[in-house]
DRENMILO-883018 format. One record per residue (C-alpha): x, y, z. Coordinates in Angstrom, 2 decimals. Layout:
<pts>
+---------+---------+---------+
|       x |       y |       z |
+---------+---------+---------+
|       X |       Y |       Z |
...
+---------+---------+---------+
</pts>
This chain:
<pts>
+---------+---------+---------+
|       x |       y |       z |
+---------+---------+---------+
|  -11.60 |  -61.86 |   30.39 |
|  -14.01 |  -59.36 |   31.57 |
|  -14.19 |  -57.74 |   28.14 |
|  -15.46 |  -60.75 |   26.43 |
|  -19.14 |  -61.44 |   25.74 |
|  -20.19 |  -64.82 |   24.24 |
|  -23.59 |  -65.34 |   22.78 |
|  -25.04 |  -68.17 |   20.99 |
|  -27.93 |  -68.95 |   18.75 |
|  -30.22 |  -71.96 |   18.86 |
|  -28.21 |  -74.23 |   16.50 |
|  -25.82 |  -75.60 |   19.02 |
|  -26.04 |  -74.26 |   22.64 |
|  -24.11 |  -77.06 |   24.18 |
|  -21.08 |  -76.28 |   22.16 |
|  -21.14 |  -72.63 |   23.12 |
|  -21.51 |  -73.42 |   26.85 |
|  -18.53 |  -75.81 |   26.51 |
|  -16.55 |  -72.92 |   25.01 |
|  -17.49 |  -70.62 |   27.78 |
|  -16.43 |  -73.20 |   30.34 |
|  -13.01 |  -73.37 |   28.72 |
|  -12.76 |  -69.63 |   28.75 |
|  -14.08 |  -69.19 |   32.35 |
|  -16.57 |  -66.55 |   31.04 |
|  -20.42 |  -66.55 |   31.45 |
|  -22.80 |  -66.82 |   28.56 |
|  -24.11 |  -63.49 |   27.33 |
|  -27.88 |  -62.95 |   28.24 |
|  -30.31 |  -62.56 |   25.33 |
|  -33.91 |  -63.37 |   24.62 |
|  -34.89 |  -65.00 |   21.40 |
|  -38.24 |  -66.08 |   20.09 |
|  -40.09 |  -66.71 |   16.70 |
|  -43.29 |  -65.23 |   15.64 |
|  -46.06 |  -67.58 |   14.45 |
|  -45.01 |  -67.06 |   10.91 |
|  -41.47 |  -68.12 |   11.56 |
|  -39.78 |  -64.83 |   11.75 |
|  -37.16 |  -64.71 |   14.42 |
|  -36.66 |  -61.86 |   16.92 |
|  -33.71 |  -61.40 |   19.37 |
|  -32.80 |  -58.98 |   22.04 |
|  -29.79 |  -58.58 |   24.00 |
|  -30.23 |  -58.36 |   27.81 |
|  -26.86 |  -56.93 |   28.69 |
|  -24.53 |  -54.19 |   27.35 |
|  -21.84 |  -54.97 |   24.85 |
|  -20.59 |  -51.47 |   24.34 |
|  -16.79 |  -51.45 |   23.83 |
|  -16.63 |  -55.19 |   24.46 |
|  -15.24 |  -58.10 |   22.35 |
|  -18.26 |  -59.89 |   21.16 |
|  -18.23 |  -63.63 |   20.02 |
|  -21.37 |  -65.18 |   18.53 |
|  -21.58 |  -68.98 |   18.11 |
|  -23.87 |  -70.31 |   15.52 |
|  -23.49 |  -73.06 |   12.93 |
|  -25.69 |  -72.95 |    9.82 |
|  -26.82 |  -76.55 |   10.40 |
|  -30.30 |  -77.83 |    9.40 |
|  -32.58 |  -75.95 |    9.14 |
|  -29.72 |  -73.99 |    7.46 |
|  -31.78 |  -70.90 |    6.50 |
|  -33.47 |  -70.40 |    9.84 |
|  -30.15 |  -70.61 |   11.61 |
|  -28.46 |  -68.39 |    9.15 |
|  -31.15 |  -65.65 |    9.58 |
|  -31.06 |  -66.05 |   13.39 |
|  -27.25 |  -65.50 |   13.17 |
|  -27.68 |  -62.44 |   11.00 |
|  -30.33 |  -60.95 |   13.47 |
|  -28.05 |  -61.57 |   16.48 |
|  -25.05 |  -60.02 |   14.85 |
|  -27.00 |  -56.95 |   13.86 |
|  -28.24 |  -56.59 |   17.45 |
|  -24.83 |  -56.66 |   18.57 |
|  -23.48 |  -54.15 |   16.03 |
|  -26.07 |  -51.57 |   17.01 |
|  -24.63 |  -51.39 |   20.52 |
|  -21.20 |  -50.28 |   19.49 |
|  -19.03 |  -53.30 |   20.59 |
|  -15.25 |  -53.10 |   20.25 |
|  -15.45 |  -55.93 |   17.68 |
|  -17.77 |  -58.82 |   16.62 |
|  -16.51 |  -62.19 |   15.67 |
|  -18.86 |  -64.85 |   14.29 |
|  -17.97 |  -68.36 |   15.10 |
|  -19.67 |  -70.56 |   12.55 |
|  -17.99 |  -74.00 |   12.97 |
|  -20.25 |  -75.46 |   10.19 |
|  -20.41 |  -72.98 |    7.29 |
|  -23.22 |  -74.68 |    5.43 |
|  -23.20 |  -72.75 |    2.16 |
|  -19.49 |  -73.43 |    1.45 |
|  -20.55 |  -76.24 |   -1.07 |
|  -21.93 |  -73.45 |   -3.34 |
|  -18.46 |  -71.99 |   -4.06 |
|  -18.66 |  -71.66 |   -7.89 |
|  -21.08 |  -71.75 |  -10.72 |
|  -21.32 |  -75.17 |  -12.49 |
|  -23.33 |  -73.63 |  -15.37 |
|  -25.36 |  -70.38 |  -16.22 |
|  -28.24 |  -68.97 |  -14.23 |
|  -26.93 |  -70.12 |  -10.87 |
|  -26.01 |  -68.15 |   -7.74 |
|  -22.74 |  -68.51 |   -5.79 |
|  -24.14 |  -69.19 |   -2.39 |
|  -21.19 |  -68.98 |   -0.27 |
|  -20.37 |  -65.50 |   -1.68 |
|  -23.95 |  -64.31 |   -0.91 |
|  -23.57 |  -65.58 |    2.77 |
|  -20.05 |  -63.90 |    3.02 |
|  -21.68 |  -60.59 |    1.82 |
|  -24.43 |  -60.84 |    4.33 |
|  -22.06 |  -61.41 |    7.22 |
|  -19.83 |  -58.61 |    6.28 |
|  -22.74 |  -56.21 |    5.56 |
|  -24.05 |  -56.86 |    9.04 |
|  -20.88 |  -55.67 |   10.52 |
|  -18.73 |  -58.69 |   11.39 |
|  -15.00 |  -58.09 |   11.90 |
|  -13.78 |  -61.64 |   11.83 |
|  -14.97 |  -65.18 |   11.17 |
|  -13.91 |  -68.45 |   12.74 |
|  -15.00 |  -71.52 |   11.07 |
|  -13.71 |  -75.11 |   10.66 |
|  -12.96 |  -77.41 |    7.88 |
|  -14.60 |  -75.61 |    5.02 |
|  -16.01 |  -77.89 |    2.25 |
|  -14.40 |  -75.47 |   -0.26 |
|  -11.30 |  -73.75 |    1.21 |
|  -11.49 |  -70.96 |   -1.46 |
|  -14.62 |  -69.53 |    0.37 |
|  -12.14 |  -67.64 |    2.35 |
|  -11.46 |  -65.53 |   -0.69 |
|  -15.13 |  -64.36 |   -0.61 |
|  -14.44 |  -62.33 |    2.45 |
|  -12.71 |  -58.95 |    3.00 |
|  -12.39 |  -59.61 |    6.71 |
|   -9.97 |  -62.06 |    8.51 |
|  -11.11 |  -65.65 |    8.29 |
|   -9.56 |  -68.29 |   10.56 |
|  -10.31 |  -71.79 |    9.31 |
|   -9.63 |  -74.46 |   12.01 |
|   -9.31 |  -78.15 |   11.53 |
|  -10.53 |  -81.02 |   13.56 |
|   -7.62 |  -83.19 |   12.43 |
|   -5.75 |  -82.97 |   15.57 |
|   -8.71 |  -83.95 |   17.74 |
|   -9.20 |  -86.92 |   15.47 |
|   -5.54 |  -87.96 |   15.71 |
|   -5.64 |  -87.85 |   19.46 |
|   -8.73 |  -89.93 |   19.56 |
|   -7.87 |  -92.52 |   16.75 |
|   -4.06 |  -92.70 |   16.97 |
|   -4.03 |  -95.68 |   19.35 |
|   -6.87 |  -97.51 |   18.04 |
|   -6.12 |  -97.56 |   14.28 |
|   -4.82 | -100.76 |   12.69 |
|   -1.15 | -100.11 |   11.59 |
|   -2.07 | -101.52 |    8.16 |
|   -4.77 |  -98.88 |    7.61 |
|   -4.97 |  -96.91 |    4.46 |
|   -6.41 |  -93.32 |    4.54 |
|   -9.24 |  -92.82 |    2.00 |
|  -10.31 |  -89.53 |    0.37 |
|  -13.92 |  -89.93 |   -0.83 |
|  -13.34 |  -87.44 |   -3.56 |
|  -10.28 |  -85.35 |   -4.88 |
|  -11.26 |  -82.34 |   -2.85 |
|  -10.44 |  -84.25 |    0.37 |
|   -6.94 |  -85.40 |   -0.76 |
|   -5.26 |  -82.79 |    1.26 |
|   -7.08 |  -83.64 |    4.40 |
|   -6.45 |  -87.32 |    3.82 |
|   -2.73 |  -86.68 |    3.20 |
|   -2.48 |  -84.82 |    6.63 |
|   -4.10 |  -87.99 |    8.29 |
|   -1.81 |  -90.32 |    6.39 |
|    1.31 |  -88.36 |    7.33 |
|    0.29 |  -88.35 |   10.95 |
|   -0.36 |  -92.10 |   10.88 |
|    2.63 |  -92.84 |    8.71 |
|    0.53 |  -94.62 |    5.95 |
|   -0.60 |  -94.16 |    2.49 |
|   -3.64 |  -92.54 |    0.61 |
|   -6.23 |  -93.85 |   -1.67 |
|   -8.63 |  -91.57 |   -3.56 |
|  -12.09 |  -92.21 |   -4.77 |
|  -13.42 |  -90.41 |   -7.85 |
|  -17.09 |  -89.59 |   -7.95 |
|  -19.53 |  -87.69 |  -10.18 |
|  -22.29 |  -85.64 |   -8.50 |
|  -25.66 |  -85.74 |  -10.29 |
|  -27.31 |  -83.23 |   -8.06 |
|  -27.17 |  -82.00 |   -4.41 |
|  -28.25 |  -85.33 |   -2.92 |
|  -26.97 |  -88.06 |   -5.43 |
|  -23.45 |  -89.01 |   -6.32 |
|  -21.93 |  -91.73 |   -8.63 |
|  -18.70 |  -93.29 |   -7.74 |
|  -16.42 |  -94.00 |  -10.67 |
|  -13.20 |  -95.67 |   -9.58 |
|  -10.74 |  -96.16 |   -6.76 |
|   -7.14 |  -94.92 |   -7.18 |
|   -4.63 |  -96.70 |   -4.82 |
|   -3.79 | -100.17 |   -3.58 |
|   -6.40 | -101.12 |   -0.93 |
|   -6.25 | -104.87 |   -1.08 |
|   -6.48 | -106.53 |    2.33 |
|   -6.16 | -103.25 |    4.13 |
|   -8.59 | -101.59 |    6.64 |
|   -9.73 |  -98.23 |    5.64 |
|  -10.02 |  -94.82 |    7.42 |
|  -12.34 |  -92.60 |    5.31 |
|  -11.99 |  -88.89 |    6.02 |
|  -14.33 |  -86.15 |    4.95 |
|  -15.41 |  -82.59 |    5.95 |
|  -19.15 |  -83.62 |    6.42 |
|  -21.60 |  -86.53 |    6.29 |
|  -25.12 |  -85.57 |    5.34 |
|  -27.15 |  -88.44 |    3.70 |
|  -24.39 |  -90.99 |    4.05 |
|  -24.54 |  -91.90 |    0.47 |
|  -20.94 |  -91.04 |   -0.42 |
|  -19.74 |  -93.21 |    2.44 |
|  -22.09 |  -95.97 |    1.46 |
|  -20.68 |  -95.96 |   -2.11 |
|  -17.08 |  -95.65 |   -0.88 |
|  -17.37 |  -98.84 |    1.34 |
|  -18.94 | -100.81 |   -1.54 |
|  -16.14 |  -99.75 |   -3.97 |
|  -13.43 | -100.46 |   -1.41 |
|  -14.78 | -103.92 |   -0.79 |
|  -14.91 | -104.60 |   -4.42 |
|  -11.34 | -103.44 |   -4.61 |
|  -10.18 | -105.98 |   -2.01 |
|  -10.26 | -103.79 |    1.17 |
|  -11.19 | -105.38 |    4.41 |
|  -12.84 | -104.27 |    7.70 |
|  -12.93 | -102.32 |    9.93 |
|  -14.18 |  -99.33 |    7.96 |
|  -13.69 |  -96.19 |   10.05 |
|  -14.98 |  -92.82 |    9.13 |
|  -13.90 |  -89.45 |   10.51 |
|  -16.02 |  -86.39 |    9.42 |
|  -15.83 |  -82.97 |   10.95 |
|  -19.49 |  -82.14 |   10.51 |
|  -22.07 |  -84.74 |   11.12 |
|  -25.25 |  -83.56 |    9.56 |
|  -26.57 |  -87.15 |    9.52 |
|  -29.87 |  -86.34 |    7.99 |
|  -32.94 |  -88.61 |    8.16 |
|  -32.05 |  -92.02 |    6.68 |
|  -28.37 |  -91.62 |    6.90 |
|  -27.99 |  -94.16 |    9.67 |
|  -29.28 |  -97.04 |    7.39 |
|  -26.93 |  -96.09 |    4.62 |
|  -23.99 |  -96.01 |    7.12 |
|  -24.82 |  -99.57 |    8.46 |
|  -21.41 | -100.80 |    6.98 |
|  -19.34 |  -98.40 |    8.96 |
|  -17.58 |  -99.94 |   12.06 |
|  -16.90 |  -96.64 |   13.72 |
|  -18.00 |  -93.08 |   12.88 |
|  -16.28 |  -90.11 |   14.50 |
|  -17.71 |  -86.61 |   14.16 |
|  -17.21 |  -83.40 |   16.06 |
|  -19.79 |  -81.40 |   18.03 |
|  -19.79 |  -78.67 |   15.40 |
|  -23.34 |  -79.71 |   14.93 |
|  -25.93 |  -80.63 |   17.58 |
|  -26.67 |  -84.29 |   16.99 |
|  -30.28 |  -85.53 |   17.21 |
|  -29.71 |  -89.16 |   16.36 |
|  -31.05 |  -92.00 |   18.40 |
|  -28.78 |  -94.48 |   20.20 |
|  -26.00 |  -95.32 |   17.78 |
|  -23.14 |  -97.45 |   19.21 |
|  -20.86 |  -96.84 |   16.27 |
|  -21.13 |  -92.98 |   16.57 |
|  -18.42 |  -91.07 |   18.56 |
|  -18.52 |  -87.36 |   19.16 |
|  -15.24 |  -85.49 |   19.48 |
|  -15.44 |  -81.99 |   21.00 |
|  -13.96 |  -78.97 |   19.29 |
|  -14.81 |  -76.55 |   22.18 |
|  -11.32 |  -76.32 |   23.55 |
|   -9.71 |  -75.44 |   20.11 |
|  -12.16 |  -72.70 |   19.55 |
|  -11.69 |  -71.33 |   23.07 |
|   -7.92 |  -71.39 |   22.58 |
|   -8.39 |  -69.46 |   19.33 |
|  -10.57 |  -66.84 |   21.13 |
|   -7.84 |  -66.66 |   23.83 |
|   -5.32 |  -65.87 |   21.22 |
|   -7.41 |  -63.18 |   19.54 |
|   -7.97 |  -61.26 |   22.73 |
|   -4.35 |  -61.66 |   23.95 |
|   -5.10 |  -63.95 |   26.82 |
|   -3.90 |  -67.58 |   27.66 |
|   -6.43 |  -70.24 |   28.15 |
|   -7.50 |  -70.73 |   31.71 |
|   -6.30 |  -73.76 |   33.51 |
|   -9.34 |  -74.68 |   35.39 |
|  -12.90 |  -75.22 |   34.17 |
|  -15.74 |  -74.16 |   36.27 |
|  -18.95 |  -76.07 |   36.75 |
|  -21.39 |  -76.23 |   33.93 |
|  -24.25 |  -75.05 |   36.25 |
|  -22.54 |  -71.72 |   36.49 |
|  -23.40 |  -70.93 |   32.84 |
|  -27.12 |  -71.40 |   32.59 |
|  -28.22 |  -68.80 |   29.84 |
|  -31.21 |  -66.66 |   30.40 |
|  -34.20 |  -68.28 |   28.71 |
+---------+---------+---------+
</pts>
């Protein structure tokens, strides 16, 4: 894959390095720093002219800093005349702002989509969008991957056969249905009302959860409040432990660990670089191979059978 160049921003270097290992390609060399006032500056240290460029960067917290870093890196690539530029944004943070809920509000996902397209991106690869309709904001090809298969592989042999899959809100019903079909079980749905960006209020449980362990599936966990309320509601409806949670994007903001104290096992992917202290219930499932396979398909190559040593891919500081 000599015509591939893979760059990454500061949001999640370890994921990018893991993708490079699967592809058997070295990391692209670049230099990035921030001025004292917070402005980011990037410079490519190798030519990308005529090459297939892939840039890995989630818009994880701090979302705006990582987004602007991504934009600057993409623009630096565009100005060197590559064959194409693909933005790999496993966690597309602004997908929650997919519509206006009243007057005088922006549609944040559309704003970010316009920014990426205006800077010259040819394709977007993302994973488990919070709002699938965000794809419609783009005029370029968007490939939305899902972490469902990785979760199936890890959870399949460990899940209680009596488990019921729980969607924490109606928007996650399709995701829950996929899990339920794979596990040959049924689905329960929780209905909630969002008061603002950080507060939700659970209203009712739809489905028979009595005396059944629960697998709660979601696209993200940020504050942990939704899961905390879900477990409380499920207990009141007669469900029993263990309470297992599988969420693609583990933002796990400050204080979330306390709210998730009732969770027996929490599974997230490495779409976001985790900075949590030791947490026995937390398990991280890698999505690097899935992204690498997608890149291979895009460039018409098959995934390499061997993985070189991690030390071969130390980026230029």
